[in-house]
C-alpha positions as CSV (number, residue, x, y, z in Angstrom):
1,M,113.5,76.5,106.9
2,E,114.0,79.2,109.5
3,T,111.9,82.2,110.2
4,Y,113.0,85.6,111.6
5,L,111.3,88.7,112.6
6,V,112.9,91.6,110.8
7,G,112.9,95.3,110.1
8,G,110.7,97.9,111.8
9,A,109.3,95.5,114.4
10,V,112.7,94.7,115.7
11,R,113.8,98.3,115.7
12,D,110.8,99.6,117.5
13,Q,110.8,96.7,120.0
14,L,114.3,97.7,121.0
15,L,113.3,101.3,121.3
16,N,110.2,100.4,123.3
17,Y,108.3,102.1,120.5
18,P,104.8,100.9,119.4
19,V,105.1,98.0,117.0
20,T,102.4,98.5,114.3
21,E,103.2,95.6,112.0
22,R,105.4,92.6,111.8
23,D,107.4,91.4,108.8
24,W,109.2,88.1,108.6
25,V,112.0,86.6,106.5
26,V,112.1,82.9,105.7
27,V,115.5,81.4,105.1
28,G,116.1,78.0,103.4
29,A,112.7,77.7,101.7
30,T,111.2,77.9,98.3
31,V,107.9,79.2,96.9
32,D,106.6,75.6,96.8
33,D,107.5,75.2,100.5
34,M,105.5,78.3,101.4
35,L,102.5,77.3,99.3
36,A,102.5,73.8,100.8
37,R,102.2,75.3,104.3
38,G,99.1,77.3,103.3
39,F,100.7,80.7,102.7
40,Q,99.1,83.0,100.1
41,Q,101.5,84.5,97.6
42,V,101.0,88.3,97.1
43,G,104.4,89.6,95.9
44,K,104.7,90.7,92.3
45,D,108.4,91.7,92.1
46,F,109.6,89.0,94.5
47,P,108.0,86.2,96.6
48,V,106.0,87.7,99.5
49,F,103.4,85.6,101.3
50,L,100.6,86.2,103.8
51,H,100.4,83.9,106.8
52,P,97.2,81.8,106.7
53,E,96.1,82.9,110.2
54,T,97.9,86.1,111.3
55,K,98.1,87.6,107.8
56,D,101.6,88.9,108.6
57,E,103.9,89.2,105.6
58,Y,106.6,86.6,105.1
59,A,109.2,87.1,102.4
60,L,111.8,84.6,101.2
61,A,115.3,85.8,101.9
62,R,116.7,87.5,98.8
63,T,119.5,89.4,97.2
64,E,119.2,92.2,94.6
65,R,121.3,93.5,91.8
66,K,120.7,96.8,90.1
67,R,119.8,96.7,86.4
68,G,118.1,100.0,85.7
69,H,117.1,103.4,87.1
70,G,114.8,104.3,89.9
71,Y,113.6,102.3,92.9
72,T,112.7,99.4,90.6
73,G,115.0,97.9,88.0
74,F,116.4,95.2,90.3
75,A,117.2,91.6,89.5
76,V,116.0,89.6,92.5
77,H,117.4,86.2,93.5
78,C,115.5,84.1,96.0
79,G,116.8,80.7,96.8
80,E,117.6,78.3,99.6
81,D,121.2,79.4,99.3
82,V,120.5,83.0,100.4
83,T,121.5,83.6,104.0
84,L,119.9,85.9,106.6
85,E,123.0,88.1,106.5
86,D,122.7,88.3,102.7
87,D,119.1,89.5,103.0
88,L,119.8,92.0,105.8
89,K,122.7,93.5,103.9
90,R,120.4,94.7,101.0
91,R,118.3,96.8,103.5
92,D,118.6,100.6,103.8
93,L,119.6,101.5,107.4
94,T,121.4,99.5,110.0
95,V,118.5,100.0,112.4
96,N,116.3,98.3,109.9
97,A,118.8,95.5,109.2
98,M,118.3,93.5,112.5
99,A,116.5,90.3,113.0
100,M,115.2,88.2,115.9
101,D,114.8,84.4,115.9
102,T,111.9,82.5,117.3
103,E,113.7,82.5,120.7
104,G,114.0,86.2,120.8
105,R,117.7,86.3,120.2
106,L,118.9,89.3,118.3
107,I,120.9,88.9,115.0
108,D,122.7,92.2,114.2
109,P,125.5,91.8,111.7
110,Y,125.7,95.4,110.7
111,G,125.7,97.3,114.0
112,G,122.0,98.4,114.1
113,Q,121.7,98.1,117.9
114,R,124.8,100.3,118.4
115,D,123.3,102.9,116.1
116,L,120.0,102.8,118.0
117,E,121.9,103.5,121.2
118,Q,123.8,106.3,119.5
119,R,120.6,107.7,117.9
120,R,122.1,107.5,114.4
121,L,120.5,106.6,111.1
122,R,123.3,105.1,109.0
123,H,123.2,103.1,105.7
124,V,124.1,99.5,105.7
125,S,126.2,99.2,102.6
126,D,127.2,100.8,99.3
127,A,124.0,99.3,97.9
128,F,122.1,102.2,99.5
129,V,123.0,104.3,96.5
130,E,121.1,102.0,94.1
131,D,117.6,102.9,95.4
132,P,116.7,106.7,95.3
133,L,113.6,106.1,97.3
134,R,115.8,105.5,100.3
135,V,116.6,109.2,100.3
136,L,113.0,110.0,101.2
137,R,112.6,107.0,103.5
138,T,115.7,108.1,105.5
139,A,114.3,111.6,105.8
140,R,111.0,110.2,107.0
141,F,112.7,108.1,109.6
142,A,114.6,111.2,110.7
143,A,111.2,112.9,111.1
144,R,109.7,110.0,113.0
145,Y,112.4,109.6,115.5
146,A,113.6,113.2,115.9
147,H,111.9,113.5,119.3
148,L,114.2,110.7,120.5
149,G,117.3,112.5,119.3
150,F,118.0,110.6,116.1
151,E,120.0,112.2,113.3
152,V,121.2,111.1,109.9
153,A,124.9,110.1,109.9
154,D,127.1,112.5,107.9
155,E,128.3,109.6,105.7
156,T,124.7,108.7,104.9
157,L,123.8,112.3,104.1
158,A,126.8,112.3,101.7
159,V,125.5,109.2,99.9
160,M,122.0,110.8,99.7
161,R,123.6,113.8,98.1
162,T,125.3,111.6,95.6
163,I,122.0,110.0,94.6
164,G,120.6,113.4,93.8
165,E,123.7,114.5,91.9
166,Q,123.5,111.4,89.7
167,G,119.9,112.3,88.7
168,E,118.4,109.2,90.2
169,L,115.7,111.1,92.0
170,G,114.3,112.1,88.6
171,H,113.4,108.5,88.0
172,L,111.1,108.2,91.0
173,P,107.4,108.0,90.1
174,A,105.2,110.8,91.4
175,E,103.1,108.3,93.3
176,R,106.0,107.0,95.3
177,I,107.2,110.5,96.1
178,W,103.7,111.4,97.3
179,V,103.4,108.3,99.5
180,E,106.6,109.3,101.3
181,L,105.7,112.9,101.6
182,D,102.2,112.1,102.9
183,R,103.6,109.7,105.4
184,A,106.1,112.3,106.6
185,M,103.3,114.8,107.1
186,G,101.9,112.3,109.6
187,E,105.0,112.2,111.7
188,R,105.7,114.2,114.9
189,H,108.3,116.3,113.2
190,P,107.6,116.6,109.5
191,E,109.7,119.8,109.4
192,V,112.7,117.5,110.0
193,F,111.8,115.5,106.8
194,I,111.9,118.8,104.8
195,E,115.1,119.9,106.5
196,T,116.8,116.6,105.9
197,L,115.9,116.6,102.2
198,R,117.3,120.2,102.0
199,Q,120.6,119.2,103.7
200,C,121.3,116.5,101.1
201,G,120.2,118.7,98.1
202,A,117.1,116.5,97.4
203,L,114.6,119.3,98.2
204,A,115.8,121.4,95.3
205,R,115.2,118.5,93.0
206,L,111.9,117.2,94.4
207,L,110.2,120.4,95.6
208,P,112.1,123.3,94.0
209,E,109.2,125.7,94.7
210,L,109.6,125.1,98.5
211,D,113.4,125.0,98.4
212,A,113.4,128.5,96.8
213,L,111.9,130.0,100.0
214,F,115.1,129.5,102.0
215,G,117.2,132.6,102.0
216,V,114.3,134.9,101.0
217,P,113.9,137.6,103.7
218,Q,110.7,139.1,105.1
219,P,110.1,142.0,107.5
220,A,111.6,141.3,110.9
221,A,108.9,143.3,112.6
222,H,106.3,140.6,111.7
223,H,108.7,137.7,111.2
224,P,111.6,137.7,113.7
225,E,112.9,134.5,112.1
226,I,113.2,136.6,108.8
227,D,113.8,133.7,106.5
228,C,110.7,132.5,104.6
229,G,111.8,128.9,104.5
230,R,112.4,128.9,108.2
231,H,109.0,130.4,108.8
232,T,107.4,127.6,106.8
233,L,109.0,124.9,108.9
234,M,108.0,126.7,112.1
235,A,104.4,127.0,110.9
236,L,104.5,123.3,109.9
237,Q,105.4,122.3,113.4
238,Q,102.6,124.5,114.8
239,A,100.2,122.7,112.4
240,V,101.4,119.4,114.0
241,M,100.4,120.8,117.4
242,L,97.0,121.9,116.2
243,S,95.9,119.0,114.0
244,P,96.7,115.4,113.2
245,D,95.3,115.9,109.7
246,R,97.9,115.6,106.9
247,D,96.0,117.8,104.5
248,V,96.2,120.7,107.0
249,R,99.9,120.2,107.4
250,F,100.4,119.9,103.7
251,A,98.5,123.2,103.1
252,V,100.7,124.9,105.7
253,L,103.8,123.5,103.9
254,L,102.8,125.2,100.7
255,H,101.0,128.4,101.9
256,D,103.8,130.8,101.3
257,L,105.3,129.6,98.0
258,G,104.5,132.9,96.4
259,K,107.1,134.6,98.5
260,A,109.8,133.0,96.4
261,L,108.5,134.9,93.4
262,T,108.5,138.3,94.9
263,P,110.5,140.8,92.8
264,A,113.9,141.6,94.4
265,A,113.0,145.3,94.4
266,E,110.0,144.7,96.7
267,L,111.9,142.7,99.3
268,P,111.6,142.2,102.2
269,R,107.9,142.9,101.7
270,H,105.8,140.4,99.8
271,I,102.9,142.2,98.3
272,A,100.3,139.9,96.7
273,H,102.3,136.8,97.5
274,E,99.1,135.0,98.2
275,H,98.1,135.4,94.5
276,R,101.6,134.6,93.1
277,G,101.6,131.4,95.1
278,L,98.6,129.8,93.4
279,K,100.5,128.8,90.3
280,P,103.4,127.0,92.2
281,V,100.9,125.4,94.6
282,K,99.0,124.0,91.6
283,A,102.2,122.9,90.0
284,V,103.3,120.9,93.1
285,C,99.9,119.3,93.6
286,Q,99.6,118.2,90.0
287,R,103.2,117.0,89.7
288,L,102.9,114.9,92.8
289,K,99.4,113.9,92.0
290,A,98.1,115.0,95.4
291,P,94.6,114.0,96.3
292,R,91.9,116.5,95.3
293,L,91.0,117.4,98.9
294,Y,94.7,118.2,99.7
295,Q,94.9,120.4,96.6
296,E,91.7,122.2,97.3
297,L,92.7,123.1,100.9
298,A,96.3,124.1,99.9
299,L,94.9,126.5,97.3
300,K,92.4,128.0,99.7
301,V,95.0,128.5,102.4
302,C,97.4,130.0,100.0
303,E,94.9,132.5,98.5
304,F,93.0,133.5,101.6
305,H,95.3,133.2,104.7
306,L,95.9,136.9,104.8
307,H,92.1,137.5,104.7
308,S,91.9,135.3,107.8
309,H,94.6,137.3,109.6
310,R,92.8,140.5,108.8
311,A,89.3,139.1,109.5
312,M,88.3,141.6,112.1
313,E,89.0,144.5,109.7
314,L,86.9,143.1,106.8
315,R,83.6,144.7,105.9
316,G,80.6,142.4,105.8
317,Q,80.6,142.1,102.0
318,T,84.3,141.1,101.9
319,L,83.8,138.7,104.9
320,L,80.9,137.0,103.1
321,K,83.1,136.6,100.0
322,L,85.7,134.9,102.2
323,L,83.1,132.5,103.7
324,T,81.8,131.7,100.2
325,A,85.2,131.2,98.6
326,T,86.3,128.8,101.4
327,D,83.0,127.0,101.2
328,A,82.4,127.7,104.9
329,L,78.6,127.6,104.6
330,R,78.4,124.2,102.9
331,R,81.3,122.5,104.4
332,P,82.1,123.8,107.9
333,D,84.5,120.9,108.5
334,R,86.7,122.0,105.7
335,F,86.5,125.6,106.9
336,E,87.7,124.4,110.2
337,S,90.7,122.9,108.5
338,F,91.3,126.3,106.8
339,L,91.2,128.0,110.2
340,L,93.7,125.6,111.7
341,A,96.1,126.1,108.9
342,C,95.9,129.9,109.2
343,T,96.4,129.6,113.0
344,A,99.6,127.6,112.4
345,D,100.8,130.3,110.0
346,A,100.2,133.0,112.5
347,R,102.0,131.1,115.3
348,G,104.9,129.9,113.1
349,R,106.9,133.0,113.9
350,G,109.6,133.7,116.5
351,G,108.1,134.4,119.9
352,Q,104.5,133.8,118.7
353,E,104.3,130.1,119.2
354,Q,101.8,130.4,122.1
355,A,100.1,133.6,120.9
356,P,96.3,133.7,120.8
357,Y,94.6,133.8,117.4
358,P,91.2,135.4,118.0
359,Q,90.6,135.6,114.3
360,A,89.7,131.9,114.2
361,D,86.9,132.3,116.8
362,Y,85.7,135.5,115.1
363,L,85.5,133.6,111.7
364,R,83.7,130.7,113.3
365,R,81.1,133.2,114.7
366,A,80.8,134.8,111.3
367,Q,80.2,131.4,109.7
368,Q,77.5,130.6,112.2
369,L,75.7,133.9,111.7
370,A,75.8,133.7,107.9
371,A,74.6,130.0,108.0
372,Q,71.6,131.0,110.2
373,V,70.2,133.2,107.4
374,S,68.1,131.2,105.0
375,A,65.0,131.3,102.8
376,R,62.9,130.8,105.9
377,D,63.6,134.3,107.0
378,F,61.8,135.6,103.9
379,A,58.7,133.3,104.0
380,G,55.6,135.1,102.9
381,Q,57.4,137.9,101.1
382,G,56.9,136.2,97.7
383,L,60.6,136.3,96.8
384,E,62.0,133.7,94.4
385,G,65.1,132.9,92.4
386,K,67.7,135.7,92.1
387,A,65.6,138.1,94.2
388,L,65.5,135.6,97.1
389,G,69.2,134.9,96.7
390,E,70.0,138.6,96.8
391,A,67.8,139.1,99.9
392,I,69.7,136.3,101.7
393,R,73.0,137.8,100.7
394,Q,72.1,141.3,101.9
395,K,70.9,140.0,105.3
396,R,74.1,138.0,105.7
397,I,76.2,141.1,105.0
398,A,74.2,143.1,107.5
399,E,74.7,140.4,110.2
400,L,78.4,140.3,109.4
401,D,78.7,144.1,109.5
402,A,77.0,144.1,112.9
403,L,79.5,141.5,114.1
404,R,82.3,143.7,113.0
405,D,80.9,146.8,114.6
406,S,80.3,145.0,117.9
407,C,83.8,143.7,118.0
408,Q,85.4,147.0,117.1
409,G,83.2,148.7,119.8
410,A,84.3,146.2,122.4
411,T,87.9,146.7,121.6
412,G,87.5,150.5,121.2
């Protein structure tokens, strides 16, 4: 019975990258051997155990044989005859197919260390094509390590393209797609995740609404990058710089889906794209089973990001409608997420990456003014029900009109 540290812990240790979890492979053991040593079995598809003290995961060395579609459908063999090299060969990328023994010696039968040095993400074997989830995982690793110069090897991109062409991506459950997408949104360069999927043709199959943005023009005066898809990726990177929250980044990713639906005769302008975008945003969220908070924010940003950009032009009545629609008075934290997404959109343009976005502070001030108006302001006037509600609304409008007038006077 021999134990080896494997996978991400080895990879990140060699990269001097933070190691967040440790996984182990056990060679030459059986289920009974592990249970006798006090390990707790937790694996459903194959034997995985939790260490009785550290709670690290230990898996018996195994081989797999494809029997169906999707990322499941494998016949798994675990036995004392399975070698470490057999186990490593079934893994996705060479940088994930290394191991260390208890003395710290590296076992690297498939060239993972060389690929780390060359900053290359390369598949281990032809078995890569058997698991479509590896397309998303590889794209996510590209996003995670892009700042270190990593790129997906051309031959691996070709295999990823083959997986899509064979229709295997269609067998992935929505929940698994969402997990990978959500994790990618938490990486330093989620735009690389999207671009990698696009390079291998997977984006058109998994997120056709987003893929349709690439090649769609918009006015160069406002968008020097011109391409709507390129703008989305630029805005996504701005979102990373503004917020660690994945729901904010996801909302930015979907905010312009309506531009893919603009009639050709209206291009490069995109009149009412914020309303056209609501249907595809809902479709993406429902298909991927995105959490409710993600969906709510994505829809708000899609529908109202232009209102945010024009905030200083809005009359008090319209501004109050914006605050109400974005739930700014009841949930200021969610309104802040909305403002961060809109800021990312404004800065996600060529030459505007460092541009100020005074609309955000203006809207924060508007939210504060409107929130300060309450029923207490009308105590003793005998107002109740609808009459009280209307009085509050009118005073809020007056406060917001005064804010607009003061700002226009200052700039005038």
